[in-house]
C-alpha positions in Angstrom: 179.7 356.9 104.4 181.4 353.5 103.7 183.5 351.6 106.1 185.3 348.2 106.0 185.9 345.7 108.8 188.4 342.9 108.4 188.3 339.7 110.5 190.4 336.6 110.4 188.2 333.4 110.0 188.9 329.8 110.7 186.9 327.7 108.2 186.3 324.0 108.8 187.8 321.5 106.3 184.5 321.4 104.3 184.3 325.2 104.3 187.9 325.6 103.3 187.2 323.3 100.2 184.3 325.4 99.2 186.2 328.7 99.7 189.1 327.4 97.6 186.8 326.1 94.9 185.2 329.6 94.7 188.7 331.2 94.4 189.3 328.9 91.4 185.9 329.4 89.8 186.2 333.2 90.1 189.7 333.1 88.5 188.5 330.8 85.7 185.5 333.0 84.8 187.5 336.2 85.1 190.2 334.9 82.7 187.6 333.6 80.2 185.8 336.9 80.1 189.1 338.7 79.8 190.2 336.5 76.9 186.9 337.3 75.2 187.4 341.0 75.7 191.0 340.9 74.6 190.1 339.0 71.3 187.3 341.5 70.6 189.6 344.5 71.3 192.3 343.2 68.9 189.6 342.7 66.3 188.0 346.2 66.6 190.6 348.4 68.2 190.9 350.5 65.1 187.1 351.2 65.0 186.1 352.6 68.3 182.4 352.9 67.4 182.2 349.2 66.4 184.1 348.3 69.6 181.5 350.1 71.7 178.7 348.1 70.1 180.2 344.7 71.0 178.6 342.4 73.5 180.8 340.3 75.8 180.4 336.9 77.4 179.0 336.8 81.0 179.3 334.3 83.8 176.0 332.8 82.9 177.3 331.9 79.5 180.1 329.7 81.0 177.7 327.9 83.3 176.1 326.3 80.3 179.3 324.6 79.3 180.9 324.2 82.7 178.2 323.0 85.1 180.6 322.9 88.1 180.5 326.7 88.1 177.0 326.3 89.6 178.5 324.8 92.8 179.8 328.2 94.0 178.4 331.5 94.9 176.9 333.1 91.8 177.4 336.6 93.3 181.1 336.0 93.5 181.1 335.3 89.8 179.0 338.3 89.1 181.5 340.5 91.1 184.4 339.1 89.0 182.6 340.5 85.9 182.2 343.9 87.7 185.9 343.9 88.6 186.8 343.2 85.0 184.6 346.0 83.8 186.2 348.4 86.1 189.7 347.3 85.0 188.6 347.6 81.3 187.2 351.1 81.8 190.4 352.2 83.6 192.4 351.0 80.6 190.4 353.2 78.2 190.5 356.1 80.6 194.3 355.9 80.9 196.1 353.3 78.7 199.3 353.8 80.6 197.8 351.5 83.3 198.0 348.7 80.7 195.4 346.2 79.5 193.8 344.0 82.3 196.0 341.0 83.2 195.0 337.4 83.5 194.8 336.0 87.1 197.4 333.3 87.9 196.6 330.1 89.6 199.9 330.4 91.4 199.4 334.0 92.6 200.1 334.2 96.3 197.0 336.1 97.4 193.5 334.9 96.4 190.2 336.6 96.9 186.6 337.0 95.8 183.7 339.4 96.6 180.1 338.6 97.3 177.0 340.5 98.5 174.2 340.0 100.9 170.8 339.9 99.3 169.8 343.3 100.6 172.6 344.9 98.8 173.8 347.0 101.8 176.8 344.8 102.7 179.7 343.6 100.6 181.9 340.7 101.7 185.4 339.8 100.4 186.9 336.4 101.3 190.7 336.3 100.9 193.6 333.9 101.6 197.0 335.2 102.3 200.3 333.6 101.1 200.7 332.2 104.6 197.4 330.3 104.4 195.4 332.6 106.6 191.8 333.3 105.7 190.1 336.7 106.2 186.7 338.2 105.5 186.3 341.9 104.8 182.9 343.4 105.4 182.1 346.7 103.5 179.1 348.6 104.9 177.5 351.8 103.9 175.8 353.9 106.6 174.3 357.3 107.2 176.8 359.4 109.2 176.0 362.7 110.9 179.5 364.2 111.2 179.8 367.9 112.1 182.4 369.6 109.8 185.4 371.1 111.5 186.3 374.5 110.2 190.0 374.7 109.2 192.4 377.5 110.1 195.7 378.5 108.7 197.3 377.3 112.0 195.8 373.9 111.9 196.3 373.0 108.2 199.2 370.5 107.7 201.3 370.1 104.6 203.1 367.0 103.6 205.8 366.7 101.0 206.8 363.1 99.9 210.4 362.0 100.7 211.8 358.7 99.5 214.2 358.7 102.5 211.9 359.6 105.4 208.4 359.1 104.0 207.6 362.8 104.2 208.7 366.2 105.4 205.9 368.3 107.0 205.2 372.0 106.9 206.7 372.4 110.4 210.1 371.1 109.3 209.7 367.6 110.8 210.8 364.4 109.0 208.6 361.2 109.5 211.7 359.0 109.9 210.0 355.9 108.5 211.8 352.8 109.9 212.3 351.2 106.4 211.0 347.8 107.5 211.7 346.1 104.1 215.4 347.3 104.1 215.8 345.9 107.6 214.5 342.5 106.6 216.1 342.5 103.1 219.2 340.3 104.0 217.0 337.7 105.7 214.6 337.7 102.8 217.4 337.2 100.3 218.7 334.2 102.2 215.2 332.7 102.4 214.6 333.3 98.8 217.8 331.7 97.7 217.0 328.6 99.8 213.5 328.5 98.1 215.1 328.6 94.6 217.1 325.6 95.4 214.2 323.5 96.6 212.7 321.0 94.1 209.4 322.1 92.7 206.4 320.3 94.1 208.3 319.0 97.2 207.2 319.4 100.8 210.5 321.1 101.6 209.8 323.7 98.9 206.4 324.4 100.3 207.8 324.8 103.8 210.4 327.3 102.5 207.8 329.1 100.5 205.8 329.5 103.7 208.9 331.0 105.5 209.4 333.5 102.7 205.7 334.4 102.8 205.8 334.9 106.6 208.7 337.3 106.3 206.9 339.4 103.7 203.8 339.3 105.8 205.7 340.6 108.9 207.1 343.5 106.9 203.7 344.4 105.5 202.1 344.2 109.0 204.9 346.4 110.5 204.4 349.0 107.7 200.6 349.0 108.1 200.8 349.3 111.9 203.3 352.2 111.7 201.2 354.1 109.1 197.9 353.5 111.0 199.4 355.0 114.2 201.0 357.9 112.3 197.9 358.8 110.3 195.8 358.7 113.5 198.3 361.1 115.2 198.1 363.5 112.2 194.3 363.3 111.9 193.8 364.1 115.6 196.2 367.0 115.6 195.0 368.9 112.5 191.9 370.1 110.8 193.0 369.5 107.3 196.0 367.9 105.5 197.3 369.0 102.2 199.2 366.4 100.1 200.3 366.1 96.5 198.6 363.8 94.0 201.6 361.8 93.1 201.9 358.8 90.7 203.9 356.6 93.1 204.2 353.7 90.6 205.6 356.0 88.0 208.0 357.6 90.4 209.3 354.2 91.5 210.0 353.2 87.9 211.1 356.5 86.5 213.5 357.4 89.4 214.8 353.9 90.1 213.6 354.2 93.6 211.2 351.2 93.6 212.5 349.7 96.9 212.3 353.0 98.8 209.0 354.1 97.3 207.3 350.7 97.7 208.7 350.3 101.2 207.6 353.5 102.8 203.9 353.1 101.7 203.2 356.8 101.0 200.1 355.8 99.0 198.8 353.8 101.9 199.3 356.7 104.3 197.3 358.9 102.0 194.4 356.4 102.0 194.5 356.1 105.8 194.5 359.9 106.2 191.6 360.3 103.8 189.1 358.1 105.8 190.4 359.0 109.3 190.0 362.8 108.5 186.6 362.2 107.0 185.4 360.4 110.1 186.2 363.5 112.2 184.7 366.0 109.8 188.1 367.1 108.5 189.5 367.3 105.0 192.4 365.8 102.9 193.3 368.4 100.3 194.9 366.8 97.3 197.2 369.2 95.4 197.8 368.8 91.6 200.9 366.8 90.9 202.2 369.6 88.6 202.0 372.2 91.3 205.7 373.6 91.6 206.0 373.0 95.3 209.8 372.4 95.3 210.6 375.1 92.7 208.6 378.0 94.2 210.2 380.2 96.9 207.8 380.3 99.8 208.7 383.9 100.6 208.4 385.7 97.3 206.6 383.1 95.2 209.2 383.2 92.4 210.0 379.9 90.6 213.4 378.4 90.1 212.9 376.5 86.9 216.5 375.3 86.8 216.1 373.3 90.1 217.0 369.7 89.7 216.4 366.6 91.8 220.0 366.7 92.9 219.6 370.2 94.4 218.6 369.6 98.1 219.1 373.2 99.1 218.9 376.4 96.9 219.1 380.1 97.1 216.3 382.2 95.6 217.7 384.5 93.0 214.9 387.0 93.5 214.8 387.5 97.3 218.0 385.7 98.4 216.3 383.3 100.8 218.2 380.1 101.7 215.8 377.2 101.2 215.7 373.5 102.1 214.0 371.8 99.1 211.7 369.5 101.0 210.8 371.9 103.9 210.1 374.6 101.3 207.9 372.2 99.3 205.9 371.2 102.4 205.1 374.8 103.3 204.1 375.6 99.7 201.8 372.5 99.8 200.2 373.8 103.0 199.8 377.3 101.6 198.2 375.9 98.4 195.9 373.8 100.6 194.9 377.0 102.5 194.2 378.7 99.2 191.9 375.9 98.0 190.1 376.0 101.3 189.6 379.7 101.0 191.5 380.6 104.2 194.8 381.8 102.7 
């Protein structure tokens, strides 16, 4: 099993210089390797076999020309190559994710990954927009966890809701506090002040820090809420069934970006996955095309005419009056039970 631990660190002035230098070198090497791959892709994109045969530049190739790259952790540069390879493979597996993007010098969050020499620990140094430094330690260990047998009574179904985060199979709404919406007016005022500050000035940097702190507060509130909620769910149930939704696509396609990004449903799914696994329990991911909303939970007939605007509907086959979200959550639970073999 893998587990990550995150700690805030307080580097000395000398250490801070080295960390920031490593951020810059990792970004430089990543962008150079990406430029090489992009040029090669444009040249051979119509000949897949020829494209597969191409060899790409590596961090060691750049050290010959730019000797200052030798001043930083070589494993951080090697991990930049691995991250690019992963992004490149993801693009060919699903081109809708887009070609890997160049890393900006002015991007708010900076990070790099390194390894210990034994290969059992991975470290990631990062710097937040507010200037705080963190180290994340990823460890892999042998865990002896006794599996918990699920029952139909202890399986929990969750249906995504842009308004309340989710509706569960017991008819409860999560009632997510909408932290971003609460801070939106204050953020807009702070952002307007920032846009009026002269670039490069100390006043602009002070205002940029204020904006970053507001965003950081919202992110911390969201994460804290989701950690506590996921722990509560994991403790109370033996398995959780949830749909495999494309949250990014939903935000763009349904013009619900603010609500979708604010409530952090994807983050909740991640938290549930590892918290359930640590207790020998399961997260059951239901296919995104499963007709959870359109299927009557009583007679299993589908209402193919159901639209997003229909929040309640009457089954034409059995006459049941159905709440769209509650019906979907129960169907998700039942499908989870079927997959577990306990339906």
